[in-house]
C-alpha positions in Angstrom: -43.4 5.1 50.8 -43.0 4.9 46.7 -43.7 1.5 45.5 -40.7 1.6 43.3 -38.2 2.9 46.0 -39.8 0.0 48.1 -39.3 -2.6 45.5 -35.5 -1.5 45.1 -34.9 -1.4 48.9 -36.2 -4.9 49.3 -34.1 -5.9 46.4 -31.3 -4.6 48.6 -32.4 -6.4 51.4 -32.1 -9.7 49.6 -28.5 -9.0 48.3 -27.3 -8.1 51.9 -28.9 -11.0 53.3 -27.1 -13.1 50.3 -24.0 -11.5 51.3 -24.0 -12.4 54.8 -24.7 -15.9 54.0 -21.9 -16.0 51.1 -19.3 -14.5 53.6 -20.4 -17.0 56.3 -19.9 -20.0 53.9 -16.4 -18.8 53.2 -15.7 -17.9 56.7 -16.7 -21.6 57.4 -14.6 -23.0 54.3 -11.7 -21.0 55.8 -11.7 -22.3 59.4 -11.7 -25.9 58.3 -8.7 -25.4 56.0 -6.9 -23.8 59.4 -7.3 -20.2 58.1 -8.4 -19.1 61.4 -7.4 -15.6 60.8 -9.4 -15.4 57.7 -12.2 -17.4 59.2 -12.3 -14.6 62.1 -12.5 -11.9 59.6 -15.0 -13.2 57.2 -17.3 -14.0 60.2 -17.2 -10.4 61.1 -17.9 -9.5 57.5 -21.0 -11.6 57.3 -22.3 -9.8 60.5 -21.2 -6.8 58.9 -23.4 -7.5 56.0 -26.2 -8.5 57.9 -25.9 -5.2 59.8 -26.4 -3.6 56.3 -29.6 -5.7 56.0 -31.1 -5.0 59.2 -30.7 -1.1 58.4 -32.4 -1.3 55.2 -35.5 -3.1 57.0 -35.5 -0.7 59.8 -35.6 2.2 57.1 -38.3 0.8 55.3 -40.4 0.2 58.2 -39.9 3.5 59.6 -40.9 4.9 56.2 -44.2 3.2 56.2 -43.2 0.6 53.8 -43.3 -2.9 54.0 -39.6 -4.9 54.5 -39.8 -8.2 52.7 -37.5 -10.6 54.3 -36.5 -12.8 51.6 -35.5 -16.5 51.1 -32.2 -16.9 49.6 -29.9 -19.3 47.8 -27.5 -21.5 49.3 -23.9 -20.0 49.1 -21.1 -22.1 47.5 -19.5 -24.3 50.4 -16.2 -25.0 48.7 -13.7 -22.8 47.3 -10.1 -23.5 45.2 -8.2 -21.1 47.4 -7.8 -18.4 49.4 -7.1 -16.2 46.3 -10.3 -17.6 44.9 -11.8 -16.6 47.9 -11.0 -13.0 47.9 -11.8 -12.8 44.2 -15.2 -14.0 44.6 -15.5 -11.5 47.6 -14.4 -8.6 45.3 -16.6 -9.6 42.5 -19.5 -10.0 44.7 -19.1 -6.5 46.4 -18.5 -5.0 42.8 -22.1 -6.4 42.2 -23.3 -4.9 45.4 -22.0 -1.4 44.2 -23.6 -1.6 41.2 -27.2 -2.5 42.9 -26.3 0.5 45.3 -25.4 2.7 42.1 -29.1 1.5 40.7 -30.6 2.4 43.8 -29.4 6.0 43.9 -30.4 6.5 40.4 -34.0 5.1 41.4 -34.1 7.5 43.9 -33.1 10.5 42.0 -35.6 9.7 39.1 -38.4 9.1 41.8 -36.9 12.5 43.8 -36.9 10.8 46.8 -34.2 13.0 48.3 -34.8 11.1 52.2 -33.8 7.7 50.6 -31.2 9.1 48.5 -29.7 10.6 51.5 -30.2 7.4 53.5 -28.3 5.4 50.6 -25.3 7.7 50.7 -24.0 5.5 53.5 -24.4 2.8 51.4 -22.3 4.4 48.8 -19.6 5.2 51.4 -19.4 1.9 52.4 -19.2 0.1 49.1 -16.1 2.4 48.4 -14.4 0.8 51.8 -15.8 -2.6 50.8 -14.0 -2.6 47.8 -10.7 -1.0 48.5 -10.6 -3.6 51.4 -11.1 -6.2 49.2 -8.5 -4.9 46.4 -5.9 -4.8 49.6 -6.2 -8.2 50.6 -6.1 -9.7 47.0 -2.8 -7.5 46.6 -1.2 -8.9 49.7 -2.4 -12.5 48.5 -0.8 -12.3 45.1 2.5 -10.8 46.3 2.6 -14.2 48.7 1.5 -16.8 45.9 1.7 -20.1 47.1 4.3 -19.6 49.7 3.2 -21.5 52.8 4.9 -19.2 55.1 3.7 -16.3 53.8 0.2 -17.5 53.7 0.5 -18.3 57.6 1.7 -15.0 58.4 -1.2 -13.3 55.9 -3.8 -15.3 57.8 -2.4 -14.3 61.5 -1.9 -10.8 60.0 -5.4 -10.7 58.8 -6.7 -11.8 62.2 -4.9 -8.8 64.1 -4.8 -6.2 61.6 -6.4 -2.5 61.1 -7.7 -4.2 57.7 -10.4 -6.1 59.4 -14.0 -5.0 59.6 -14.4 -2.2 62.1 -17.6 -2.5 64.1 -17.7 1.2 65.2 -18.2 1.9 61.3 -21.4 0.1 61.5 -23.5 2.7 63.3 
């Protein structure tokens, strides 16, 4: 495996692992605040990010590279509000999108079309991740600080189709 590609993929492993921990921390905070539907959504999202990391680990190893399992920074444990949680989630996903786009660029520069093809799944996934975060933020901004609205939002998030779909993780 090309060393530049391997380094970029290993950097993406770190970002996906950090994402998983970040969403796990958000889920724990939400659960502690009584937002059980939001917590369920974020726990699922944390699992999805871990899946993204594992997919990269396996790809690197299958191609003859060496996957590097990183130490990760402790995520924040407290958030100002539910809206701030999802603003942070969107900003984080936008950073991950930029990282994936950089990975695509490196693949093209190195003419590694196999990895480029593999990474296209992540390009599509990031489009979905950002759209989902924006949809949720739009709903929260419509609700504002209305407690009844937040209650219904939390309940709907737990039961709705906007929750991450495990079937898309294959």
